[in-house]
Structures are given as structure tokens and as C-alpha cells.
C-alpha positions as MATLAB code, in Angstrom:
seq = 'MARKRKAQDDVDAQIAELTFEQAMEELELIIDRIERGEIGLEESLAQRKRGDALVKRCRTVLDAAEQELQQAKPDERAS';
ca = [
       0.000    0.000    0.000;
       2.828    2.405    0.872;
       4.488    1.603   -2.449;
       1.307    2.512   -4.324;
       1.023    5.814   -2.421;
       4.680    6.611   -3.222;
       4.071    5.924   -6.900;
       1.022    8.220   -6.857;
       3.014   10.932   -5.076;
       5.687   10.654   -7.780;
       3.057   11.028  -10.510;
       1.484   14.000   -8.714;
       4.888   15.677   -8.390;
       5.608   15.080  -12.077;
       2.271   16.554  -13.122;
       2.736   19.552  -10.815;
       5.853   20.477  -12.804;
       4.023   20.593  -16.138;
       3.127   23.884  -17.745;
      -0.503   24.535  -18.569;
       0.191   23.872  -22.236;
       1.996   20.597  -21.525;
      -0.831   19.369  -19.290;
      -3.463   20.297  -21.883;
      -1.535   18.573  -24.670;
      -1.176   15.366  -22.672;
      -4.837   15.497  -21.679;
      -5.863   15.842  -25.322;
      -3.705   12.845  -26.242;
      -5.276   10.732  -23.507;
      -8.792   11.664  -24.616;
      -7.938   10.939  -28.244;
      -6.491    7.501  -27.438;
      -9.511    6.539  -25.336;
     -11.994    7.782  -27.943;
     -10.214    5.866  -30.707;
     -10.293    2.685  -28.646;
      -6.514    2.351  -28.856;
      -6.207    1.166  -25.268;
      -7.968   -1.489  -23.221;
     -10.231   -1.065  -20.243;
      -7.594   -1.210  -17.501;
      -5.320    1.215  -19.317;
      -8.292    3.497  -20.004;
      -9.062    3.603  -16.298;
      -5.430    4.368  -15.448;
      -5.294    7.058  -18.104;
      -8.545    8.530  -16.822;
      -6.967    8.900  -13.374;
      -3.981   10.630  -14.943;
      -6.382   12.799  -16.930;
      -8.129   13.816  -13.708;
      -4.762   14.870  -12.278;
      -3.972   16.818  -15.450;
      -7.327   18.631  -15.270;
      -6.592   19.507  -11.642;
      -3.197   20.895  -12.701;
      -4.787   23.017  -15.433;
      -7.358   24.390  -12.991;
      -4.637   25.235  -10.493;
      -2.673   27.174  -13.117;
      -5.798   28.965  -14.356;
      -6.869   29.872  -10.813;
      -3.413   31.283  -10.079;
      -3.472   33.301  -13.296;
      -6.933   34.643  -12.480;
      -5.802   35.676   -8.997;
      -2.767   37.413  -10.445;
      -4.916   39.300  -12.944;
      -7.367   40.323  -10.222;
      -4.519   41.689   -8.103;
      -3.030   43.557  -11.066;
      -6.370   45.103  -12.038;
      -6.975   48.547  -10.535;
      -9.741   48.622   -7.955;
     -12.793   49.676   -9.936;
     -14.731   50.563   -6.767;
     -12.264   53.338   -5.920;
     -13.396   55.511   -8.836;
];
């Protein structure tokens, strides 16, 4: 069980290092392979889990960008 958790932590760390564009590209590849039926059921399930992690990464990057833009935007209520 600890080995499985370590492997998942390694995957999570790897995904956390991806840029938004890299995560989106990999996600698109996963979706394409599943839709084309290029991989079996077990691999599809594993890839879906990776896809979920990639979506989470993309959301994290987008949320950070949105926060940064909100902080950079002048306070409209002050006028």
C-alpha cells in the first residue's frame, strides 16, 4: 500500500511540474487515445486517473493566473 502511495506521489509531483500547455496537450492525447479505442479497459481507467490529475493541474494554473490578474487590475470601486 505504501508503495502505491509513493508511486502516486511521484506522478502528482511530475504533473505539478508541467506547464498549462503541456498538461493540456497530454490530456488531449489521452482523450484521443480513449476515444479511438486504442487502449484497453484497464489502461483506459489508469489514463482517466492521470487525466483527472492533469485537469486539476490546469485548474490550479488557471486559478493562479486569475488571482494574479485580479490583483493587477486597478480597484474599480475606488473611482
